[in-house]
DRENNUVEX-506880 format. One record per residue (C-alpha): residue number from 1; residue in three letters; x, y, z. Coordinates in Angstrom, 1 decimal. Each point is the difference from the previous one (the first is absolute). Example, Ala and Ser with C-alpha at 12.3 -4.5 7.8 and 13.67 -1.06 7.14 Angstrom:
# residues 2
<rec n="1" res="ALA" u="12.3" v="-4.5" w="7.8"/>
<rec n="2" res="SER" u="1.4" v="3.4" w="-0.7"/>
# end
This chain:
# residues 91
<rec n="1" res="UNK" u="-12.4" v="5.9" w="12.9"/>
<rec n="2" res="UNK" u="-0.4" v="0.1" w="-3.0"/>
<rec n="3" res="UNK" u="-0.1" v="3.5" w="-1.6"/>
<rec n="4" res="UNK" u="-3.1" v="-0.2" w="-2.7"/>
<rec n="5" res="UNK" u="-1.2" v="3.2" w="-1.7"/>
<rec n="6" res="UNK" u="0.0" v="2.3" w="-2.7"/>
<rec n="7" res="UNK" u="3.8" v="-0.2" w="-1.4"/>
<rec n="8" res="UNK" u="0.6" v="-3.1" w="1.8"/>
<rec n="9" res="UNK" u="0.2" v="-2.4" w="-2.6"/>
<rec n="10" res="UNK" u="3.6" v="-1.4" w="0.7"/>
<rec n="11" res="UNK" u="-0.6" v="-2.4" w="2.7"/>
<rec n="12" res="UNK" u="1.9" v="2.4" w="2.8"/>
<rec n="13" res="UNK" u="-0.5" v="-0.2" w="3.2"/>
<rec n="14" res="UNK" u="1.6" v="0.6" w="3.4"/>
<rec n="15" res="UNK" u="1.7" v="-2.5" w="2.6"/>
<rec n="16" res="UNK" u="1.1" v="2.0" w="3.2"/>
<rec n="17" res="UNK" u="2.4" v="3.1" w="-1.4"/>
<rec n="18" res="UNK" u="0.6" v="-2.3" w="-3.9"/>
<rec n="19" res="UNK" u="-2.6" v="0.6" w="-2.7"/>
<rec n="20" res="UNK" u="0.2" v="-3.3" w="-2.6"/>
<rec n="21" res="UNK" u="-0.7" v="-1.1" w="-3.2"/>
<rec n="22" res="UNK" u="-1.7" v="-3.1" w="-1.3"/>
<rec n="23" res="UNK" u="0.4" v="-1.6" w="-3.2"/>
<rec n="24" res="UNK" u="0.1" v="-3.1" w="-2.0"/>
<rec n="25" res="UNK" u="3.2" v="-1.3" w="-1.4"/>
<rec n="26" res="UNK" u="1.2" v="-3.4" w="-2.2"/>
<rec n="27" res="UNK" u="3.0" v="-1.3" w="1.0"/>
<rec n="28" res="UNK" u="2.5" v="0.0" w="-3.5"/>
<rec n="29" res="UNK" u="1.0" v="-3.3" w="0.9"/>
<rec n="30" res="UNK" u="-2.9" v="-1.9" w="0.5"/>
<rec n="31" res="UNK" u="-3.0" v="1.9" w="-1.1"/>
<rec n="32" res="UNK" u="-1.5" v="-0.5" w="2.8"/>
<rec n="33" res="UNK" u="-2.0" v="3.2" w="1.4"/>
<rec n="34" res="UNK" u="0.2" v="1.5" w="3.7"/>
<rec n="35" res="UNK" u="-1.6" v="3.2" w="1.7"/>
<rec n="36" res="UNK" u="2.3" v="2.2" w="1.7"/>
<rec n="37" res="UNK" u="0.5" v="2.8" w="2.1"/>
<rec n="38" res="UNK" u="2.3" v="2.6" w="0.6"/>
<rec n="39" res="UNK" u="0.8" v="3.2" w="2.1"/>
<rec n="40" res="UNK" u="0.6" v="3.2" w="-0.7"/>
<rec n="41" res="UNK" u="1.1" v="0.1" w="-3.5"/>
<rec n="42" res="UNK" u="-2.4" v="-0.9" w="-2.2"/>
<rec n="43" res="UNK" u="0.8" v="-2.2" w="-3.6"/>
<rec n="44" res="UNK" u="-0.4" v="0.7" w="-3.6"/>
<rec n="45" res="UNK" u="-2.2" v="-2.6" w="-2.0"/>
<rec n="46" res="UNK" u="0.0" v="-1.4" w="-2.5"/>
<rec n="47" res="UNK" u="4.8" v="0.0" w="1.1"/>
<rec n="48" res="UNK" u="1.9" v="-3.2" w="1.9"/>
<rec n="49" res="UNK" u="2.0" v="0.2" w="3.0"/>
<rec n="50" res="UNK" u="2.0" v="-2.1" w="2.0"/>
<rec n="51" res="UNK" u="-2.2" v="-0.8" w="3.8"/>
<rec n="52" res="UNK" u="1.2" v="-1.6" w="3.0"/>
<rec n="53" res="UNK" u="-3.0" v="-1.5" w="1.3"/>
<rec n="54" res="UNK" u="-1.0" v="-0.9" w="4.0"/>
<rec n="55" res="UNK" u="-0.9" v="-3.6" w="-1.8"/>
<rec n="56" res="UNK" u="3.4" v="-0.3" w="-1.5"/>
<rec n="57" res="UNK" u="-1.1" v="-0.5" w="-3.5"/>
<rec n="58" res="UNK" u="2.7" v="3.5" w="-1.1"/>
<rec n="59" res="UNK" u="0.2" v="0.2" w="-3.7"/>
<rec n="60" res="UNK" u="-0.4" v="2.1" w="-3.4"/>
<rec n="61" res="UNK" u="-4.0" v="1.1" w="0.1"/>
<rec n="62" res="UNK" u="-2.4" v="1.6" w="-2.4"/>
<rec n="63" res="UNK" u="-2.4" v="2.2" w="2.1"/>
<rec n="64" res="UNK" u="-3.4" v="-0.8" w="-1.9"/>
<rec n="65" res="UNK" u="-2.7" v="3.1" w="2.0"/>
<rec n="66" res="UNK" u="-0.4" v="1.7" w="2.7"/>
<rec n="67" res="UNK" u="-2.1" v="-1.4" w="2.8"/>
<rec n="68" res="UNK" u="-1.7" v="0.5" w="3.7"/>
<rec n="69" res="UNK" u="0.8" v="-3.5" w="0.6"/>
<rec n="70" res="UNK" u="3.2" v="0.0" w="2.5"/>
<rec n="71" res="UNK" u="1.7" v="-3.3" w="-1.3"/>
<rec n="72" res="UNK" u="3.3" v="-1.2" w="1.1"/>
<rec n="73" res="UNK" u="2.8" v="2.9" w="1.1"/>
<rec n="74" res="UNK" u="2.4" v="0.5" w="-2.4"/>
<rec n="75" res="UNK" u="3.0" v="1.3" w="2.7"/>
<rec n="76" res="UNK" u="2.3" v="1.6" w="-2.6"/>
<rec n="77" res="UNK" u="-0.6" v="0.5" w="-3.6"/>
<rec n="78" res="UNK" u="3.3" v="0.7" w="-3.2"/>
<rec n="79" res="UNK" u="-1.0" v="2.9" w="-2.5"/>
<rec n="80" res="UNK" u="-2.9" v="-0.6" w="-2.7"/>
<rec n="81" res="UNK" u="1.2" v="-2.3" w="-2.8"/>
<rec n="82" res="UNK" u="-0.8" v="0.7" w="-3.4"/>
<rec n="83" res="UNK" u="-1.0" v="-3.3" w="-0.3"/>
<rec n="84" res="UNK" u="1.0" v="-4.1" w="1.3"/>
<rec n="85" res="UNK" u="3.1" v="-0.5" w="-1.9"/>
<rec n="86" res="UNK" u="0.9" v="3.4" w="1.1"/>
<rec n="87" res="UNK" u="-0.6" v="-0.9" w="4.0"/>
<rec n="88" res="UNK" u="1.2" v="-4.1" w="-0.1"/>
<rec n="89" res="UNK" u="3.5" v="2.0" w="-2.0"/>
<rec n="90" res="UNK" u="0.8" v="2.6" w="2.8"/>
<rec n="91" res="UNK" u="-1.3" v="-2.3" w="2.7"/>
# end
């Protein structure tokens, strides 16, 4: 169930006991965009993260915007980096 209404503009929804956050991200290597979701901890739009994805499209991705679309599950997320170059150098 997606929670909608005043104050619910970032795609938060409950899946069982967990809350998920939906995002549109851009792959730093290919510039391809994906709809993804992460559980429990929101991400910062504009930052770059290394994701381990359910579909094995692992790598550095920049968070472009939040969305209410669930998308591919990001199973693991790194710390936030300022840009793709910093993320790729660290990973």
